[in-house]
C-alpha positions as CSV (number, residue, x, y, z in Angstrom):
1,M,222.6,175.0,128.7
2,A,220.5,175.1,132.1
3,H,221.3,177.9,134.4
4,I,219.8,179.2,137.3
5,L,218.7,182.9,137.1
6,V,219.2,184.9,140.3
7,N,217.5,188.3,140.7
8,P,218.5,189.4,137.4
9,D,216.9,193.0,138.2
10,T,219.5,193.5,141.1
11,V,222.5,192.9,138.8
12,P,224.2,196.6,138.8
13,E,226.3,197.7,136.0
14,T,225.6,194.2,134.1
15,P,225.3,194.6,130.4
16,D,221.5,194.6,129.3
17,P,220.9,191.1,128.7
18,K,219.2,191.8,125.4
19,G,222.4,192.7,123.9
20,V,224.3,189.3,125.6
21,G,224.8,186.0,123.9
22,T,224.1,184.5,127.1
23,V,224.3,185.0,130.8
24,H,224.6,182.3,133.0
25,Y,223.7,183.0,136.7
26,Y,225.4,180.8,139.5
27,L,226.2,177.8,137.4
28,E,227.7,175.2,139.7
29,E,230.7,173.1,139.2
30,T,229.5,170.9,136.6
31,G,228.1,173.4,134.2
32,L,231.2,175.7,134.7
33,I,233.1,172.8,133.5
34,E,231.1,172.0,130.9
35,A,231.0,175.7,129.7
36,A,234.8,175.8,129.9
37,L,235.2,172.6,127.8
38,R,232.9,173.5,125.2
39,R,234.6,177.0,125.2
40,G,238.1,175.4,124.8
41,E,239.1,177.2,127.9
42,G,241.0,174.0,129.3
43,T,241.2,170.1,129.5
44,L,239.5,167.8,131.8
45,G,242.2,166.4,133.9
46,R,242.7,163.3,136.4
47,G,239.7,162.9,138.9
48,G,237.7,165.7,137.0
49,A,240.2,168.6,137.7
50,L,240.2,171.4,135.1
51,L,243.7,172.0,133.7
52,V,244.1,175.5,132.2
53,E,246.8,178.0,131.2
54,T,246.8,181.8,131.7
55,G,248.5,182.8,128.9
56,K,251.3,185.6,129.2
57,H,250.3,186.6,132.4
58,T,251.2,184.0,134.7
59,G,251.1,185.8,138.1
60,R,249.6,189.2,139.1
61,S,250.4,192.6,137.4
62,P,250.9,194.8,140.4
63,N,252.0,197.8,138.2
64,D,248.8,197.7,136.3
65,K,246.6,197.8,139.5
66,F,244.9,201.3,140.2
67,V,242.5,202.9,142.7
68,V,240.1,205.6,141.7
69,E,241.0,209.3,143.2
70,E,237.6,209.7,144.5
71,P,237.0,212.5,147.1
72,S,235.6,210.1,149.5
73,V,238.8,208.0,149.5
74,A,241.3,210.5,148.3
75,D,242.9,211.5,151.8
76,H,242.7,207.8,153.1
77,I,244.5,206.1,150.4
78,W,248.3,205.3,150.4
79,W,249.3,206.8,147.2
80,D,252.9,206.0,147.5
81,N,251.9,202.3,147.2
82,N,248.6,202.5,145.0
83,R,248.4,204.1,141.4
84,A,245.7,206.8,140.9
85,M,243.1,206.7,138.2
86,A,240.9,209.8,137.4
87,P,237.3,209.6,137.7
88,D,236.7,210.3,134.2
89,A,239.0,207.7,132.9
90,F,237.5,204.9,135.1
91,E,234.3,206.2,133.8
92,R,235.5,205.7,130.0
93,L,236.7,202.5,131.1
94,R,233.8,201.1,132.6
95,Q,231.6,201.9,129.2
96,D,234.2,200.5,126.8
97,L,234.5,197.5,129.1
98,T,230.7,197.1,129.6
99,A,230.0,197.5,126.0
100,H,232.5,194.9,125.0
101,A,231.0,192.4,127.6
102,A,227.7,192.9,126.1
103,Q,228.9,191.0,123.0
104,R,230.2,188.0,125.1
105,E,229.1,184.8,127.1
106,L,229.3,185.8,130.6
107,F,229.4,184.0,133.8
108,V,227.9,185.5,136.9
109,Q,228.5,184.2,140.6
110,D,226.9,185.8,143.7
111,L,229.5,185.0,146.6
112,Y,230.5,186.2,150.0
113,A,233.9,187.4,151.3
114,G,234.1,186.7,155.0
115,A,232.8,183.9,156.9
116,D,231.6,186.0,159.6
117,P,228.2,187.5,158.7
118,A,228.8,190.6,160.8
119,H,231.8,191.7,158.7
120,R,230.9,189.8,155.3
121,L,231.0,191.6,151.6
122,N,228.5,190.6,149.1
123,V,230.3,190.3,145.9
124,R,228.9,189.8,142.4
125,V,231.5,188.2,140.1
126,Q,231.1,188.5,136.3
127,T,233.6,187.0,134.2
128,E,234.1,186.1,130.7
129,L,235.9,182.9,131.4
130,A,233.7,180.1,132.8
131,W,236.8,178.6,134.4
132,H,237.4,182.1,136.3
133,G,233.7,181.4,137.6
134,L,234.8,178.2,138.9
135,F,238.0,179.4,140.5
136,I,235.9,182.4,142.3
137,R,233.2,179.8,143.3
138,H,235.9,178.1,145.2
139,L,237.8,181.0,146.6
140,L,234.9,183.1,147.7
141,R,232.3,181.8,150.1
142,R,228.8,180.8,148.6
143,P,225.3,181.8,149.7
144,D,222.8,179.0,150.0
145,L,219.8,179.2,147.7
146,A,217.8,180.9,150.0
147,E,220.2,183.6,150.5
148,L,220.8,184.0,146.9
149,A,217.0,184.8,146.5
150,S,217.6,188.2,148.4
151,F,221.2,188.8,147.5
152,V,222.2,192.2,146.9
153,P,225.9,192.9,146.1
154,D,228.1,195.5,148.0
155,F,230.8,195.3,145.2
156,T,230.7,194.0,141.5
157,I,233.7,192.7,139.6
158,L,233.5,192.7,135.8
159,N,236.6,190.7,134.3
160,C,237.1,190.5,130.6
161,P,240.7,189.2,129.6
162,S,239.8,189.8,125.8
163,F,239.5,193.5,126.5
164,L,242.7,195.4,125.5
165,A,242.8,198.7,127.6
166,D,244.1,201.8,126.0
167,P,246.6,203.8,128.2
168,A,245.7,207.0,126.5
169,R,241.7,206.7,126.6
170,H,241.8,204.9,130.1
171,G,244.4,206.4,132.2
172,C,246.5,203.2,132.7
173,R,249.8,202.0,132.0
174,S,249.2,199.1,129.3
175,E,246.3,196.9,127.9
176,T,246.3,195.2,131.1
177,V,244.2,196.7,133.8
178,I,242.8,196.0,137.4
179,A,240.8,199.3,138.7
180,V,238.9,199.5,142.0
181,S,236.2,202.4,142.6
182,F,235.1,202.7,146.0
183,E,232.6,205.3,145.3
184,R,231.1,203.1,142.2
185,R,231.5,200.0,144.5
186,M,233.2,198.3,141.3
187,I,236.4,196.2,140.2
188,L,237.2,196.2,136.5
189,I,239.8,193.8,135.2
190,A,240.8,193.4,131.6
191,G,243.9,192.2,129.7
192,T,244.9,189.5,132.0
193,S,243.7,185.7,132.5
194,Y,245.5,185.1,135.8
195,A,242.7,184.5,138.0
196,G,244.4,185.4,141.3
197,E,243.4,189.1,140.2
198,N,240.0,188.3,141.1
199,K,240.7,187.3,144.6
200,K,243.3,189.6,145.6
201,S,241.1,192.5,144.3
202,V,238.3,191.7,146.8
203,F,241.0,191.3,149.4
204,S,242.5,194.9,148.7
205,V,238.6,196.3,149.1
206,L,238.4,194.5,152.5
207,N,241.8,195.9,153.4
208,Y,240.2,199.4,153.0
209,L,236.7,198.7,154.5
210,L,237.5,196.6,157.6
211,P,239.5,199.1,159.5
212,E,236.8,201.4,159.7
213,K,234.8,198.9,161.6
214,G,237.9,198.0,164.0
215,V,238.7,194.9,162.2
216,M,242.5,193.9,161.6
217,P,242.5,192.3,157.9
218,M,245.2,190.0,157.4
219,H,247.4,188.2,154.6
220,C,247.8,185.2,156.8
221,S,246.7,181.6,156.9
222,A,245.2,180.3,160.0
223,N,244.5,177.3,161.9
224,H,243.3,176.0,165.7
225,A,244.0,173.0,168.1
226,P,241.9,170.2,167.2
227,D,239.8,170.2,170.5
228,D,240.0,174.0,171.1
229,A,238.6,176.5,168.8
230,D,240.3,179.3,170.8
231,D,243.7,178.2,170.4
232,V,244.5,179.8,167.3
233,A,247.4,180.6,165.2
234,I,247.9,182.8,162.3
235,F,250.7,182.7,159.9
236,F,251.8,186.1,158.1
237,G,253.4,185.7,154.9
238,L,253.7,187.0,151.2
239,S,253.2,184.1,148.4
240,G,256.0,181.4,148.5
241,T,256.6,181.5,152.2
242,G,254.6,178.6,153.1
243,K,251.5,180.1,154.4
244,T,249.3,177.3,152.8
245,T,251.7,174.5,153.4
246,L,252.1,175.2,157.5
247,S,248.6,176.0,157.9
248,A,247.6,172.6,156.7
249,D,248.7,171.0,159.6
250,P,247.2,167.4,159.8
251,D,247.3,167.8,163.8
252,R,245.3,171.0,163.7
253,I,242.0,172.3,162.2
254,L,242.4,174.7,159.2
255,I,240.4,177.9,159.5
256,G,241.9,179.2,156.2
257,D,245.2,179.6,153.9
258,D,245.7,183.1,152.8
259,E,243.2,185.9,154.0
260,H,241.8,186.7,157.4
261,G,240.0,188.9,159.8
262,W,240.9,189.5,163.3
263,S,237.6,191.1,164.9
264,D,236.2,191.5,168.6
265,N,234.7,188.3,167.6
266,G,237.7,186.5,166.8
267,T,239.5,185.0,163.7
268,F,237.6,184.6,160.6
269,N,238.4,183.4,157.2
270,F,237.7,186.1,154.1
271,E,237.7,182.8,151.7
272,G,236.0,179.4,150.8
273,G,238.9,177.9,149.4
274,C,242.6,177.6,148.7
275,Y,245.0,178.8,145.9
276,A,248.2,176.7,146.8
277,K,251.4,176.8,144.9
278,T,252.1,173.2,143.4
279,I,255.6,173.6,142.1
280,N,257.8,170.8,143.3
281,M,254.8,169.3,145.6
282,D,255.9,166.3,147.6
283,P,253.1,163.8,148.2
284,K,254.9,162.6,151.2
285,A,255.4,166.2,152.4
286,E,251.9,167.9,151.5
287,P,249.6,164.9,150.9
288,E,246.2,166.7,151.3
289,I,247.1,169.5,148.9
290,Y,248.7,167.2,146.5
291,A,245.6,165.1,146.6
292,T,243.5,168.0,145.7
293,T,244.9,168.4,142.2
294,T,243.1,165.1,140.9
295,K,239.6,166.0,142.5
296,F,236.7,167.0,140.8
297,G,236.2,170.6,140.3
298,T,240.1,171.7,141.3
299,V,241.5,174.3,139.0
300,V,244.8,173.3,138.0
301,E,246.7,176.4,136.8
302,N,249.7,176.7,134.3
303,M,251.1,172.8,135.0
304,V,252.4,170.7,132.3
305,F,250.9,167.6,131.9
306,D,250.9,164.4,129.8
307,P,248.5,164.7,126.9
308,H,247.4,161.1,127.1
309,T,247.4,160.5,130.7
310,K,246.8,163.8,132.0
311,V,249.3,162.9,134.7
312,L,250.7,166.4,136.2
313,D,254.2,167.4,135.8
314,F,255.1,168.9,139.6
315,A,258.7,169.6,138.6
316,D,258.2,171.2,135.1
317,D,258.3,175.0,135.4
318,S,258.5,175.8,131.7
319,L,255.2,177.6,131.7
320,T,256.0,179.4,135.2
321,A,257.2,178.6,138.5
322,N,253.8,179.9,139.7
323,M,251.9,176.8,138.9
324,R,248.8,176.5,141.3
325,C,245.5,174.6,142.2
326,A,242.4,176.4,143.4
327,Y,239.7,173.9,145.2
328,P,237.0,174.4,148.0
329,M,238.2,174.6,151.5
330,D,236.2,171.1,152.3
331,Y,238.7,169.2,150.0
332,I,241.0,169.5,153.1
333,A,239.9,166.7,155.6
334,N,240.7,168.9,158.8
335,A,239.1,172.2,157.5
336,S,237.0,174.0,159.9
337,P,233.4,173.9,158.5
338,S,232.6,177.5,160.2
339,A,236.2,179.0,158.8
340,R,236.2,181.0,162.2
341,G,238.1,180.6,165.5
342,G,239.1,182.4,168.5
343,M,241.5,185.4,169.3
344,P,244.9,184.0,168.2
345,R,247.4,183.0,170.9
346,H,250.4,182.7,168.6
347,V,251.0,185.1,165.8
348,V,253.8,183.6,163.2
349,M,255.5,186.1,160.7
350,L,256.8,183.9,157.7
351,T,259.7,185.1,155.8
352,C,261.7,183.7,153.0
353,D,265.2,184.9,153.8
354,A,267.3,184.8,150.3
355,F,270.5,185.9,152.2
356,G,270.4,182.8,154.4
357,V,271.1,184.9,157.5
358,L,267.8,184.6,159.6
359,P,267.2,181.5,162.1
360,P,264.6,178.9,161.3
361,I,262.4,180.6,164.2
362,A,262.7,183.3,166.7
363,R,260.6,184.8,169.5
364,L,259.7,188.5,169.4
365,T,258.6,190.9,171.8
366,P,255.8,193.1,171.1
367,A,258.1,195.9,169.9
368,Q,260.0,193.5,167.6
369,A,256.8,192.1,166.3
370,M,255.6,195.3,165.2
371,Y,259.0,196.3,163.7
372,H,259.0,193.0,161.8
373,F,255.4,193.6,160.5
374,L,255.8,197.0,159.2
375,S,259.1,195.8,157.7
376,G,257.6,192.8,156.1
377,F,260.9,191.5,154.9
378,T,260.8,188.3,152.7
379,S,261.8,187.3,149.3
380,K,259.6,187.4,146.0
381,V,259.6,184.0,144.7
382,A,259.7,183.3,141.1
383,G,256.6,183.3,139.1
384,T,254.5,185.0,141.8
385,E,254.7,188.4,139.8
386,K,255.3,189.0,136.2
387,G,259.1,189.4,135.6
388,V,260.3,187.4,138.6
389,T,262.6,184.7,137.9
390,E,264.4,183.9,141.1
391,P,264.4,184.9,144.5
392,Q,264.6,188.7,145.2
393,P,264.8,190.1,148.6
394,T,262.3,192.8,149.3
395,F,260.4,194.5,152.0
396,S,256.4,194.2,151.5
397,T,255.1,196.0,154.6
398,C,252.7,194.1,156.7
399,F,253.6,190.8,154.7
400,G,251.2,192.1,152.0
401,A,252.0,195.6,150.7
402,P,250.4,195.2,146.9
403,F,247.2,194.7,148.7
404,M,247.2,197.4,151.3
405,P,244.9,200.7,150.4
406,R,245.8,202.2,153.6
407,R,249.0,203.5,155.3
408,P,250.9,200.5,156.8
409,E,250.8,202.1,160.3
410,V,247.0,201.9,160.3
411,Y,247.3,198.2,160.0
412,G,250.5,198.0,162.4
413,E,248.6,199.7,165.0
414,L,245.5,197.3,164.5
415,L,247.7,194.3,165.1
416,R,249.8,195.6,168.1
417,E,246.5,196.7,169.8
418,R,245.2,193.3,169.4
419,I,248.3,191.4,170.4
420,A,248.6,193.6,173.9
421,R,245.0,193.1,174.4
422,H,245.0,189.2,174.1
423,G,248.6,188.6,175.1
424,A,249.5,186.6,171.5
425,T,253.1,185.0,171.7
426,C,254.8,186.4,168.4
427,W,257.5,184.5,166.0
428,L,259.5,185.1,163.3
429,V,259.9,182.0,161.0
430,N,262.3,181.6,158.0
431,T,261.4,179.4,155.4
432,G,264.1,180.7,153.2
433,W,267.8,179.6,153.0
434,T,270.1,178.2,155.0
435,G,273.9,177.7,155.0
436,G,274.6,180.4,152.3
437,A,272.4,183.0,150.3
438,Y,270.4,181.5,147.3
439,G,272.4,179.9,144.8
440,T,274.9,178.8,147.5
441,G,273.0,177.7,150.8
442,T,269.6,175.1,150.7
443,R,266.2,175.7,151.3
444,M,265.2,175.5,154.9
445,P,263.8,171.8,155.4
446,I,260.2,172.0,155.8
447,A,260.4,168.8,158.4
448,A,262.6,171.3,160.5
449,T,260.1,174.2,160.2
450,R,257.3,171.8,161.0
451,A,259.2,170.5,164.0
452,L,259.7,174.0,165.2
453,L,256.2,175.3,164.7
454,T,254.8,172.5,166.5
455,A,256.9,173.0,169.5
456,A,256.0,176.7,169.5
457,L,252.2,176.0,169.4
458,N,252.2,173.5,172.0
459,G,254.3,175.3,174.4
460,A,257.2,173.2,174.5
461,L,259.4,175.8,172.6
462,G,258.6,178.7,175.0
463,A,259.7,176.5,178.0
464,G,263.1,175.8,176.5
465,Q,266.4,178.0,176.6
466,F,266.8,180.8,174.2
467,R,269.9,182.7,173.1
468,K,269.8,186.4,171.9
469,D,270.6,186.8,168.3
470,P,273.7,189.3,168.0
471,N,272.2,190.9,164.9
472,F,268.6,191.3,165.4
473,G,268.2,191.1,169.3
474,F,265.6,188.5,169.3
475,E,265.7,185.3,171.1
476,V,266.4,182.0,169.4
477,P,266.0,178.5,170.9
478,V,269.1,176.5,171.2
479,D,267.9,173.2,171.7
480,V,264.7,171.7,170.0
481,A,264.0,167.9,169.9
482,G,264.3,166.6,166.1
483,V,266.1,169.5,164.8
484,S,269.8,170.0,164.4
485,P,271.3,172.5,166.9
486,A,273.4,173.6,163.9
487,L,270.5,174.8,161.9
488,L,269.1,176.8,165.0
489,N,272.6,179.0,164.9
490,P,272.7,180.1,161.0
491,R,276.1,181.2,161.5
492,E,277.2,177.3,161.9
493,T,275.5,176.4,158.7
494,W,277.9,178.5,156.7
495,T,281.7,177.2,155.9
496,D,282.8,180.9,155.8
497,G,281.6,182.6,159.0
498,A,283.0,186.1,158.1
499,A,281.1,185.6,154.9
500,Y,278.0,185.1,157.1
501,D,278.8,188.0,159.4
502,A,279.2,190.4,156.2
503,A,275.7,189.1,154.9
504,A,274.3,189.7,158.5
505,A,275.6,193.4,158.6
506,R,274.1,194.0,155.1
507,L,270.6,192.8,156.0
508,V,270.7,194.4,159.3
509,A,271.5,197.7,157.3
510,M,268.9,197.3,154.9
511,F,266.0,196.6,157.6
512,A,267.2,199.9,159.2
513,D,267.4,202.0,155.9
514,N,263.9,200.4,155.0
515,F,262.2,201.2,158.5
516,A,263.4,204.8,158.4
517,K,260.2,205.9,156.4
518,F,258.0,204.3,159.3
519,A,260.2,206.0,162.4
520,P,258.3,209.2,162.7
521,S,255.0,207.5,163.2
522,V,255.9,204.7,165.7
523,D,257.0,204.5,169.3
524,A,260.6,204.8,170.6
525,D,260.6,201.2,171.6
526,V,259.8,200.0,168.0
527,R,262.0,202.7,166.4
528,G,264.8,201.2,168.6
529,Q,264.9,197.9,167.1
530,A,266.2,199.5,163.9
531,V,269.2,200.8,165.6
532,G,269.5,198.5,168.6
533,A,269.5,195.2,166.8
534,Q,273.5,194.7,167.0
535,R,273.7,195.7,171.0
C-alpha cells in the first residue's frame, strides 16, 4: 500500500520499524478507508462514510484515566479529580505497550492541536486501528506538506486497543488505561476502541499547558456573526447539552464545536473537525450535521444501519445512545476557514437540567457567571460515559471536570478576568427538561432555544424586560417573540406548582452544598450566590 514516509527519524517512542509489519505515515482519507476495510474494521456506508463499532466501550472511561505523578507537575495537578500513576508503573506500561505495538500494523498522523500558531501543540498520533487515524485526522488540524517536512512532535500518543493492561503491573484500575505523562510528553491508551479518548486526551494536555501561557482553555463551541469576526459567542457545556447543534447556526460562522482557547489574540479552535451526537437527529432541525453522515470519509460510530442499503437508523440506540459522527470542519458550509475569531461578546453556559427547574435562558451577572461556571451543573446524558443509561444530574466544574488537570479555580479566575476585561454578556441556557423532571416533563424545544439564543446574540433579548428568578436570583426574560411566555416561567409548565417548588428548593440546596468546596477560594460576591439565591 502506498504511503508517505514523513521524517521517520523524528518519531519518538515509536517501535523500531524493523520490528513492525508496516508503519503508514500520514495516509490520507482514501488510504485510511482502504486500510480499515481491508482489516475488517468497518463497513463502507452511503456516500463513502465509514461505519464502525467500538465494542464494549461506547463512551469514555473516566475512571481509567491517569496522570503520572512526576515531580514537575505533582504540585499543580488537581489530584481530587485526577487519578495518579507512579512513574515506574508508567514506564512498565510504556515498555509493554511499545513491545505489543511493535508486532502490529501502525498508522501515524502528525497533526496540530490549535488554530493559533502561537499556542498550538504538535501531536504525533500512532494508532493500531486505521479508522482511529481517520478519526483523529478529522478532529485535529492538518499541517501542509511543507510543514510536515519539519514537523517535530511536542506530544506523542500511542493507542493500541488490543493491548490489555495488567492493574498489578501497570498501576491502573482495569485492562483499560489512558495515561498521560507530562515529563515524557506521552499519552498511552490501551484496552478501549472508543475514538473519543484520543481527542479528549489531547484536550486534557492543553488544559494543563495553556493556563501557564495566560490562555483560557474551554470546553465550548464557538461561532461569530457572518460579517463580523469580532462578534463571537462561546457555548460552554458537557456532551449532550447542545454545543454542536447550537453553534452550527446557519446564520453565523462556525469557529468550532467542542474545544477552544481564549488568548490575548482572541478565540481559536483547538480542532479541525466535529464529533457530533446523532441519536434521534432530525434532518430538518440539524440539516448540515445530518448531511455529513453520508459524506466521504465521515466516521459514523456505533450506529445501526440496514445491511443492504446502508441507510442509518437514527432512532435505534441498541448499540449505545452515544452514537456519533466525526467529520472535517469544512463539511459545514458556514465554517470559518481560519477557525479563529475575536474576543467573545457573549458567554453562554449550557445546562441539561433533568429536574425541569431552570428557565430556558437567564442573564447572569459576573459573580453569577463565576458561580455557575465553577458549579457546572448539568445532567450526564445516556451513553456519554460507560454505565450512564439515563440522564443523571451532576456538577462538573467548569463544564468539563473530566478534562481538567488543574484546580477549577485556575480556570474560573481566567474566565472572570477575561469577562471583566472584555465586557462579555453571560447567559445560562437550559436545554434539558421543562414541565417536570426527566420521565415526567418534556425536553426543551430546540426551536425555542434557537429563538432565545438568536435574540440574545443580536441584542433584542437584552433590550427587553426581565424578572428576577426567586430561586437563583438571575434575570429571566418575560416576553420573547416566537417563544411561549409560559415556557419562560418554568413553574407555569408544571401541572403541580407545589411539586415544582419542592424540586427547585432541592436543586438550590444541591448547588449550595456542591459550592461549599469552592467557597474558601472565591470572593464574597461569588460566595453569596450560594446562600443568596432565594432572597
